[in-house]
LUMMIPA-288590 format. One line per 4 residues: number of its first residue (from 0); their letters; for each residue z, x, y of N, C-alpha, C. Coordinates in steps of 0.02 Angstrom, whole numbers. Example, Ala and Ser with C-alpha at 12.3 -4.5 7.8 and 13.67 -1.06 7.14 Angstrom:
0> as> 390:660:-284:390:615:-225:390:660:-165  354:642:-112:357:684:-53:394:645:2
//
This chain:
0> mpdh> 29:133:-466:-8:121:-404:39:88:-354  39:109:-291:83:79:-241:68:5:-230  119:-31:-205:109:-101:-188:54:-107:-137  19:-164:-138:-32:-177:-86:4:-192:-21
4> ggpk> -32:-189:32:-2:-202:98:32:-139:123  96:-143:130:133:-85:155:142:-88:230  174:-37:258:185:-37:330:119:-31:368  119:-59:428:60:-55:470:49:16:494
8> lsfk> -13:39:488:-30:106:510:-74:102:572  -65:149:618:-102:147:681:-175:165:672  -193:196:616:-262:220:607:-299:186:550  -269:134:519:-302:98:465:-291:23:473
12> hdlq> -338:-16:449:-333:-89:452:-311:-114:384  -259:-156:382:-234:-185:320:-279:-244:301  -314:-239:246:-359:-291:224:-324:-347:184  -264:-335:161:-231:-384:118:-228:-454:149
16> peyq> -210:-462:212:-209:-530:240:-277:-564:239  -331:-524:237:-398:-551:237:-417:-581:169  -387:-556:115:-408:-580:49:-352:-611:7  -290:-608:27:-235:-630:-15:-237:-704:-33
20> sntt> -265:-746:9:-266:-818:-6:-329:-839:-44  -375:-792:-56:-437:-807:-91:-437:-768:-158  -431:-804:-214:-425:-770:-278:-486:-729:-296  -545:-752:-278:-605:-714:-293:-606:-649:-254
24> mstl> -591:-652:-190:-588:-592:-149:-531:-546:-170  -475:-575:-189:-418:-536:-212:-437:-497:-275  -471:-529:-322:-493:-495:-383:-542:-439:-366  -589:-453:-321:-637:-402:-300:-601:-342:-271
28> crsi> -557:-354:-223:-524:-299:-188:-474:-261:-232  -435:-297:-271:-383:-264:-310:-409:-235:-376  -447:-274:-413:-468:-253:-480:-532:-212:-481  -582:-235:-444:-647:-202:-447:-649:-142:-399
32> lrls> -630:-153:-336:-631:-99:-287:-568:-56:-290  -516:-81:-323:-452:-45:-330:-421:-24:-263  -424:-70:-216:-391:-58:-152:-316:-60:-162  -282:-16:-128:-209:-15:-134:-179:-4:-65
36> gpsw> -113:-1:-64:-78:12:-2:-87:83:21  -54:101:75:-63:169:102:-38:222:53  -71:279:54:-52:336:12:5:375:45  34:421:8:85:465:36:58:502:97
40> ddlm> -3:527:92:-33:564:148:-44:519:208  -63:456:197:-71:409:252:-4:400:288  49:392:250:115:381:280:140:442:317  129:501:288:149:562:322:110:570:388
44> reie> 46:553:387:6:556:448:33:508:501  52:448:479:80:399:526:145:424:556  187:456:516:250:484:543:234:537:595  185:579:583:165:630:632:140:598:696
48> vlkg> 100:545:689:74:509:748:132:480:788  180:450:753:237:420:787:282:472:820  287:531:792:327:585:823:298:603:892  233:597:899:200:615:962:207:562:1016
52> rnvv> 234:505:999:243:451:1047:316:448:1070  326:428:1132:393:422:1158:428:358:1138  390:305:1129:419:240:1113:400:221:1042  450:219:998:439:203:928:492:154:906
56> gkeh> 471:100:873:519:51:848:556:76:786  621:72:789:663:95:734:645:58:669  631:-6:673:614:-46:614:550:-21:581  502:0:621:439:25:594:450:89:554
60> iegi> 488:135:581:503:198:547:542:184:483  592:141:487:631:123:428:587:91:375  540:50:396:493:18:349:449:68:314  427:119:349:386:172:319:426:209:266
64> yaym> 486:230:284:528:267:236:547:224:176  561:160:188:579:115:132:519:107:85  459:100:113:399:94:73:387:158:32  397:215:65:389:279:31:438:285:-27
68> fhnf> 501:267:-14:551:273:-66:536:227:-124  517:165:-109:503:115:-161:442:134:-203  391:160:-171:328:172:-206:316:243:-229  352:291:-200:338:361:-217:401:400:-236
72> skkk> 456:367:-249:520:403:-260:519:446:-322  474:434:-369:473:474:-431:441:542:-419  407:552:-365:375:616:-350:421:656:-305  469:689:-334:520:725:-295:490:782:-253
76> enwa> 434:810:-276:404:864:-237:379:838:-169  361:774:-166:341:744:-102:399:744:-52  459:727:-75:516:722:-30:536:789:-3  522:842:-38:538:910:-13:500:924:51
80> lil> 442:894:59:401:904:120:435:873:181  474:820:171:507:786:227:573:819:243  610:837:191:677:866:201:672:937:221
//
């Protein structure tokens, strides 16, 4: 399962800051509800959204690719979609 948190997405709200300091809420969100970080499809959608914009921060794009590599690098068929 991917790390919680992950890069900020323009179309989703990151709940981790809301529950990370509360162990009861953290258990609820992580263990019971099984909330996780963004999926491969979420990240690909964000890349497409960013391509449509003229102003994009280099650090944000690098963060997305780094997160993808760290969390999804074992799925080589996914990388074929980007290359």
